[in-house]
C-alpha positions as CSV (number, residue, x, y, z in Angstrom):
1,M,62.6,-54.9,53.2
2,N,63.0,-51.6,55.1
3,P,66.6,-50.3,55.0
4,W,66.1,-47.9,57.9
5,F,67.8,-50.1,60.5
6,N,70.7,-50.8,58.2
7,R,71.2,-47.1,57.6
8,L,71.0,-46.4,61.4
9,A,73.6,-49.1,62.0
10,S,75.9,-47.9,59.2
11,I,75.8,-44.2,60.2
12,S,76.3,-44.9,63.9
13,L,79.2,-47.4,63.2
14,V,81.0,-44.9,61.0
15,S,80.3,-42.1,63.5
16,L,81.5,-44.2,66.4
17,L,84.7,-45.1,64.5
18,L,85.5,-41.5,63.8
19,L,84.6,-40.4,67.3
20,C,87.0,-42.9,68.8
21,L,89.8,-41.8,66.6
22,A,89.2,-38.1,67.1
23,W,88.7,-38.4,70.8
24,E,92.0,-40.2,71.5
25,L,94.1,-38.5,68.9
26,W,93.0,-34.8,69.0
27,L,89.9,-33.8,71.0
28,A,90.8,-35.1,74.5
29,P,93.6,-37.6,74.5
30,L,95.0,-39.0,77.8
31,R,98.4,-37.7,76.8
32,P,99.3,-34.6,74.7
33,G,99.8,-35.7,71.1
34,G,97.4,-38.7,71.3
35,S,97.3,-41.9,73.1
36,M,97.4,-45.6,72.3
37,L,93.8,-45.8,73.4
38,A,93.0,-44.8,69.7
39,L,93.5,-48.5,69.0
40,K,90.0,-49.1,70.5
41,A,88.7,-48.0,67.1
42,L,90.3,-51.1,65.4
43,P,87.6,-53.6,66.3
44,L,85.1,-51.3,64.7
45,L,86.8,-51.8,61.3
46,L,86.0,-55.6,61.3
47,P,82.3,-55.3,60.8
48,L,82.4,-52.1,58.6
49,F,82.0,-53.7,55.2
50,G,79.5,-56.3,56.3
51,I,77.3,-53.6,57.9
52,L,77.5,-51.3,54.9
53,R,76.5,-54.3,52.7
54,G,73.6,-55.2,55.0
55,K,74.8,-58.7,56.0
56,R,72.5,-60.1,58.6
57,Y,75.2,-62.2,60.4
58,T,77.5,-59.2,60.7
59,H,74.7,-57.2,62.3
60,Q,74.1,-60.0,64.8
61,W,77.6,-60.1,66.1
62,T,78.2,-56.4,65.9
63,S,75.4,-55.9,68.3
64,M,77.5,-57.7,70.9
65,L,80.6,-55.6,70.0
66,A,78.6,-52.4,70.5
67,L,77.9,-53.3,74.1
68,A,81.6,-53.0,74.9
69,Y,81.5,-49.4,73.6
70,V,78.4,-48.7,75.6
71,T,80.2,-49.9,78.7
72,E,83.3,-48.0,78.1
73,G,81.3,-44.8,77.4
74,L,79.4,-45.2,80.7
75,V,82.5,-45.9,82.7
76,R,84.4,-42.9,81.3
77,A,81.3,-40.6,81.5
78,S,81.2,-41.3,85.2
79,S,85.0,-41.1,85.9
80,D,86.4,-38.5,83.4
81,Q,86.1,-34.7,83.6
82,G,85.6,-31.9,81.0
83,A,85.5,-32.6,77.3
84,S,86.3,-36.3,77.8
85,Q,83.1,-36.7,79.8
86,G,81.0,-35.2,77.0
87,L,82.7,-37.4,74.4
88,A,82.0,-40.5,76.6
89,L,78.3,-39.6,76.6
90,T,78.4,-39.2,72.8
91,E,80.1,-42.6,72.6
92,T,77.4,-44.2,74.7
93,V,74.6,-42.7,72.5
94,L,76.3,-43.8,69.3
95,A,77.0,-47.3,70.6
96,T,73.4,-47.6,71.8
97,L,72.2,-46.5,68.3
98,L,74.5,-49.1,66.7
99,F,73.1,-51.8,69.0
100,A,69.5,-50.9,68.2
101,G,70.2,-50.6,64.5
102,C,72.0,-54.0,64.4
103,L,69.2,-55.7,66.3
104,G,66.5,-54.1,64.3
105,H,68.1,-55.1,61.0
106,A,68.7,-58.7,62.2
107,R,65.1,-58.9,63.2
108,V,63.6,-57.5,60.0
109,T,65.8,-59.8,57.9
110,A,65.1,-62.9,59.9
111,P,64.3,-65.9,57.7
112,S,61.1,-66.6,59.8
113,R,59.8,-63.1,58.8
114,A,60.2,-64.0,55.1
115,V,58.1,-67.2,55.6
116,K,55.3,-65.3,57.5
117,S,55.1,-62.6,54.8
118,A,54.5,-65.2,52.1
119,D,51.4,-66.6,53.9
């Protein structure tokens, strides 16, 4: 099994988690001193250990979670100004990489693939 997709998902998930926290607490918060929008990072903690351990089911449902971050990044990239706009584009890229890594890992580890390789 090729661990490339799992590494992509793991790195992008951790990066997205750190970006969400840094963005809303220090880099470009809505209010000085940070905002409650930093709580958007909490859902990313749910799949963290499953992704790091390479669990197929976790990769499957995390791909759907990643789409919410892609959407938020696109909306804020088109509506925010300055540093927040750049951070939103970064969020969009990281969430897209997370989506691709999760789908790739789920596809590579599919039970039907194991049967085909045995033939």
